[in-house]
C-alpha positions as CSV (number, residue, x, y, z in Angstrom):
1,M,0.0,0.0,0.0
2,A,1.5,3.4,-1.0
3,Y,1.8,6.0,1.7
4,T,-0.8,8.3,0.1
5,D,-3.3,5.4,0.2
6,R,-2.8,4.7,3.9
7,P,-5.7,5.4,6.3
8,F,-5.7,8.3,8.7
9,A,-5.0,8.1,12.4
10,P,-7.5,9.8,14.8
11,D,-5.3,13.0,14.9
12,G,-5.4,13.4,11.2
13,A,-2.0,12.1,10.3
14,R,-1.6,9.1,8.0
15,V,-0.6,5.8,9.5
16,M,3.0,5.1,8.6
17,T,5.5,2.2,8.9
18,L,8.8,2.8,10.8
19,K,10.7,2.9,7.5
20,E,8.3,5.5,6.1
21,R,8.6,7.6,9.2
22,I,12.4,7.6,9.1
23,D,12.3,8.4,5.4
24,A,9.9,11.3,6.2
25,Y,12.3,12.7,8.8
26,E,15.2,12.4,6.4
27,R,13.3,14.3,3.7
28,L,12.2,16.9,6.3
29,M,15.9,17.5,7.1
30,R,16.8,17.4,3.4
31,L,19.4,14.8,3.9
32,D,18.3,13.3,0.6
33,K,19.3,16.6,-1.0
34,P,22.8,17.4,0.2
35,I,23.4,20.4,-2.0
36,G,22.4,22.8,0.8
37,I,24.9,21.1,3.2
38,L,27.6,21.5,0.6
39,L,26.8,25.2,-0.1
40,L,26.9,25.9,3.6
41,L,30.0,23.9,4.1
42,W,32.3,25.2,1.4
43,P,32.8,28.8,2.9
44,T,33.4,27.3,6.3
45,L,36.1,25.0,4.9
46,W,37.7,28.0,3.1
47,A,37.8,29.8,6.4
48,L,39.1,26.8,8.4
49,W,42.0,26.4,6.1
50,L,42.9,30.1,5.8
51,S,42.6,30.6,9.5
52,S,44.7,27.7,10.5
53,P,48.2,28.7,11.6
54,G,49.6,25.3,10.8
55,L,48.1,21.9,10.3
56,L,44.3,22.0,10.7
57,R,43.1,20.2,13.8
58,V,41.1,17.2,13.0
59,D,38.7,17.6,15.9
60,V,37.9,21.2,14.8
61,L,37.2,20.0,11.3
62,V,34.9,17.2,12.5
63,I,33.0,19.6,14.7
64,F,32.4,22.1,11.9
65,V,31.4,19.4,9.4
66,L,28.9,17.9,11.9
67,G,27.7,21.3,13.0
68,T,27.1,22.3,9.4
69,V,24.9,19.2,8.8
70,L,23.0,19.7,12.0
71,M,22.4,23.4,11.5
72,R,21.3,23.0,7.9
73,S,19.0,20.2,8.9
74,A,17.5,22.3,11.6
75,G,17.1,25.2,9.2
76,C,15.2,23.0,6.8
77,V,12.8,21.8,9.5
78,I,12.2,25.3,10.8
79,N,11.7,26.5,7.2
80,D,9.1,23.8,6.5
81,L,7.3,24.5,9.8
82,A,7.0,28.2,8.8
83,D,5.9,27.3,5.2
84,R,3.6,24.3,6.1
85,N,0.5,26.2,4.9
86,I,2.3,27.6,1.8
87,D,4.1,24.6,0.5
88,P,1.0,22.7,-0.6
89,H,0.3,25.4,-3.1
90,V,3.8,25.4,-4.7
91,E,4.6,22.8,-7.3
92,R,8.2,22.1,-6.1
93,T,7.3,21.8,-2.4
94,R,3.8,20.3,-2.2
95,E,5.3,16.8,-1.4
96,R,7.4,17.9,1.5
97,P,6.7,15.9,4.6
98,L,4.9,18.6,6.6
99,A,2.9,19.8,3.6
100,A,1.9,16.2,2.7
101,G,1.0,15.3,6.3
102,A,3.7,12.7,6.7
103,V,5.1,14.5,9.7
104,R,3.1,16.4,12.4
105,P,4.1,19.9,13.3
106,R,4.8,19.0,16.9
107,E,7.2,16.2,15.7
108,A,9.0,18.8,13.6
109,V,9.3,21.2,16.6
110,V,10.9,18.4,18.7
111,L,13.2,17.4,15.8
112,A,14.4,21.0,15.3
113,G,15.0,21.4,19.0
114,A,17.1,18.2,19.1
115,L,19.2,19.3,16.2
116,L,19.9,22.7,17.7
117,L,20.7,21.2,21.0
118,L,23.2,18.8,19.4
119,S,24.8,21.8,17.6
120,L,25.1,23.6,20.9
121,L,26.9,20.6,22.5
122,L,29.4,20.7,19.6
123,V,30.1,24.4,20.0
124,L,30.8,24.0,23.7
125,K,34.0,22.2,22.8
126,L,35.4,25.2,20.9
127,H,36.6,28.7,21.9
128,P,34.0,30.6,24.0
129,L,33.7,33.3,21.3
130,V,32.3,30.6,19.0
131,L,29.5,30.1,21.5
132,Y,28.6,33.8,21.5
133,L,28.6,33.9,17.7
134,S,26.4,30.8,17.6
135,F,23.6,32.6,19.3
136,F,23.3,34.9,16.4
137,A,23.7,32.0,14.0
138,V,20.7,30.3,15.6
139,A,18.7,33.5,15.6
140,I,19.2,34.2,11.9
141,T,18.4,30.5,11.2
142,M,15.1,30.8,12.9
143,A,14.2,34.2,11.5
144,Y,15.1,33.5,7.8
145,P,12.1,31.4,6.9
146,F,9.8,34.3,7.9
147,L,11.6,37.0,6.0
148,K,9.9,36.3,2.7
149,R,6.5,37.3,4.3
150,F,7.5,40.9,4.9
151,F,11.0,41.6,3.5
152,A,11.3,42.2,-0.3
153,F,14.8,40.7,-0.5
154,P,14.8,37.7,1.9
155,Q,17.9,36.2,0.1
156,A,19.9,38.7,2.2
157,G,18.9,36.8,5.3
158,L,20.2,33.6,3.7
159,G,23.4,35.4,2.7
160,V,24.1,36.2,6.3
161,A,23.1,32.7,7.6
162,F,25.1,30.7,5.0
163,S,28.2,32.9,5.4
164,F,28.3,33.0,9.1
165,G,30.3,29.8,9.4
166,I,33.3,32.0,8.3
167,P,33.7,34.2,11.4
168,M,32.9,31.1,13.5
169,A,35.7,29.2,11.9
170,F,38.2,32.1,12.5
171,A,37.0,32.4,16.1
172,A,37.5,28.7,16.7
173,Q,41.1,28.7,15.6
174,M,42.3,32.2,16.4
175,G,40.1,33.3,19.4
176,E,39.1,36.3,17.4
177,V,37.6,37.3,14.0
178,P,40.2,39.4,12.1
179,V,39.4,41.7,9.2
180,L,40.1,38.8,6.8
181,G,37.3,36.8,8.3
182,W,34.7,39.6,7.9
183,A,36.0,40.4,4.4
184,M,35.5,36.7,3.4
185,M,32.0,36.8,4.9
186,A,31.2,39.9,2.9
187,A,32.5,38.5,-0.4
188,T,30.7,35.2,0.2
189,F,27.4,37.0,1.0
190,F,27.3,38.1,-2.6
191,W,27.9,34.6,-3.9
192,I,25.0,33.4,-1.8
193,I,22.7,36.2,-3.1
194,A,23.7,35.1,-6.7
195,Y,22.9,31.4,-6.3
196,D,19.8,31.8,-4.2
197,T,18.4,34.2,-6.8
198,E,18.9,31.5,-9.4
199,Y,17.0,29.2,-7.0
200,A,14.3,31.8,-6.6
201,M,13.8,32.1,-10.3
202,V,12.6,28.5,-10.3
203,D,9.7,29.4,-7.9
204,R,9.0,33.0,-9.1
205,G,5.6,32.2,-10.5
206,D,4.4,30.2,-7.5
207,D,5.8,32.8,-5.1
208,I,3.8,35.5,-6.8
209,K,0.7,33.4,-6.6
210,V,1.0,32.7,-2.9
211,G,2.1,36.3,-2.1
212,V,5.6,35.8,-0.7
213,H,8.7,37.9,-1.6
214,S,12.0,36.9,-3.3
215,S,14.9,38.6,-5.0
216,A,13.8,37.1,-8.3
217,I,10.5,39.0,-8.0
218,V,11.9,42.3,-6.9
219,L,14.6,42.3,-9.5
220,G,12.3,41.4,-12.4
221,R,14.1,41.6,-15.7
222,L,17.3,42.7,-14.0
223,D,17.6,39.3,-12.3
224,V,20.3,37.9,-14.7
225,A,22.3,41.1,-14.6
226,A,22.1,41.1,-10.8
227,I,23.2,37.5,-10.5
228,M,26.2,38.1,-12.6
229,G,27.0,41.3,-10.8
230,C,26.9,39.5,-7.4
231,H,29.1,36.7,-8.8
232,A,31.6,39.4,-10.0
233,V,31.7,41.1,-6.6
234,F,32.3,37.7,-5.0
235,L,35.1,36.7,-7.3
236,G,36.7,40.1,-7.1
237,G,36.5,40.1,-3.4
238,M,38.1,36.7,-3.2
239,A,40.9,37.9,-5.5
240,V,41.5,41.0,-3.3
241,I,41.7,38.7,-0.3
242,A,44.3,36.6,-2.1
243,V,46.4,39.6,-2.9
244,R,46.3,40.8,0.8
245,E,47.1,37.4,2.1
246,G,49.8,36.6,-0.4
247,L,48.2,33.5,-1.8
248,G,49.9,31.7,-4.7
249,V,49.3,30.7,-8.3
250,I,47.3,27.5,-7.4
251,Y,44.7,29.5,-5.6
252,Y,44.3,31.8,-8.5
253,A,43.9,28.8,-10.8
254,G,41.0,27.6,-8.6
255,L,39.5,31.1,-8.7
256,A,39.8,31.0,-12.5
257,V,37.9,27.7,-12.6
258,A,35.2,29.2,-10.5
259,A,35.0,32.2,-12.8
260,G,34.6,29.8,-15.8
261,L,31.7,28.0,-14.0
262,V,30.0,31.4,-13.4
263,V,30.2,32.0,-17.2
264,Y,28.6,28.6,-17.7
265,Q,25.8,29.6,-15.2
266,Y,25.1,32.7,-17.3
267,R,24.5,30.5,-20.3
268,L,22.0,28.6,-18.2
269,V,20.0,31.4,-16.6
270,R,19.9,33.9,-19.5
271,E,16.7,32.4,-20.9
272,R,15.1,32.1,-17.4
273,D,14.1,28.5,-18.1
274,R,13.1,27.0,-14.7
275,E,15.0,23.7,-15.2
276,L,18.1,25.5,-16.4
277,C,18.0,28.0,-13.5
278,F,17.9,25.1,-11.1
279,R,20.9,23.5,-12.9
280,A,22.7,26.8,-12.5
281,F,22.0,26.8,-8.8
282,L,23.3,23.3,-8.4
283,N,26.5,24.2,-10.4
284,N,27.5,26.5,-7.5
285,N,28.6,23.4,-5.6
286,W,31.5,23.2,-8.1
287,V,32.3,26.9,-7.6
288,G,32.8,26.3,-3.9
289,A,34.8,23.1,-4.6
290,A,37.1,24.8,-7.0
291,I,37.9,27.6,-4.6
292,F,38.4,25.1,-1.8
293,A,40.8,23.0,-3.9
294,G,42.7,26.1,-4.8
295,I,43.1,27.0,-1.1
296,V,44.1,23.5,0.0
297,F,46.6,22.8,-2.8
298,D,48.0,26.3,-2.5
299,R,48.8,25.5,1.1
300,L,50.4,22.2,0.1
301,F,52.4,23.3,-3.0
302,Y,52.8,27.1,-2.7
303,I,53.9,28.7,-5.9
304,P,54.3,32.5,-5.5
305,V,52.7,34.8,-8.1
306,P,55.4,36.2,-10.4
307,R,56.1,39.9,-9.9
């Protein structure tokens, strides 16, 4: 018997097997779609490698990787709780567990609380400054899903949330957040605006119908130009950081690969086709990976830039 054919329990939820319930929780946390984890993780990894005075501590790396998975999962649960009455009316989201009735709201609240608590326990093993910064990280994670109801450019909230692992990484290893950390966060903010606008272009029609805001709506026909402009600011900012920090040829090679991927994204989004815009969004995983590879291999095999 398919899940959608199962009878209802007295409280209105459908009767589920244990396997179906685990699968519903997995989908609620988006563990079946790891692109969000990767996009959140790449900037954190950049910062961990650049802030490490020597060899990166394995325990710090493990804590940040696990913390990224937990926080992104908690953010997805909170987002679906906020959108549980909207998602059934949007083509891409109508089958999400809360929207489809596979998970009860109170279950989602408990799950989100457990994920946030586990994240807190991880943070307690790091420098105290990371704990203080984590309070803001949790606040923006909880606030972001509601921004699209009253803020015309909610992608800015995601830009802060998804780049905040950078100052936390610097704080964990240096006990402070230097100018480099805030500069990296600022540059990464524009990258996040770019790729989340590509994502918003997929849902633009449905978002207009249900009455929520997005950057794709407010930008209108300037969406593609704005995306490319944000990518340019991001790549330019990362190049300036490289000059200030004296990074080598290999890092610039990684940055050049990232720039080539951005050009490819332009070819995808310029016609505003929903499927191609989503492919452009997914392509940003490779942008993050290219920059990370440049940082790691530059540390291992440093080649100075010719003067």
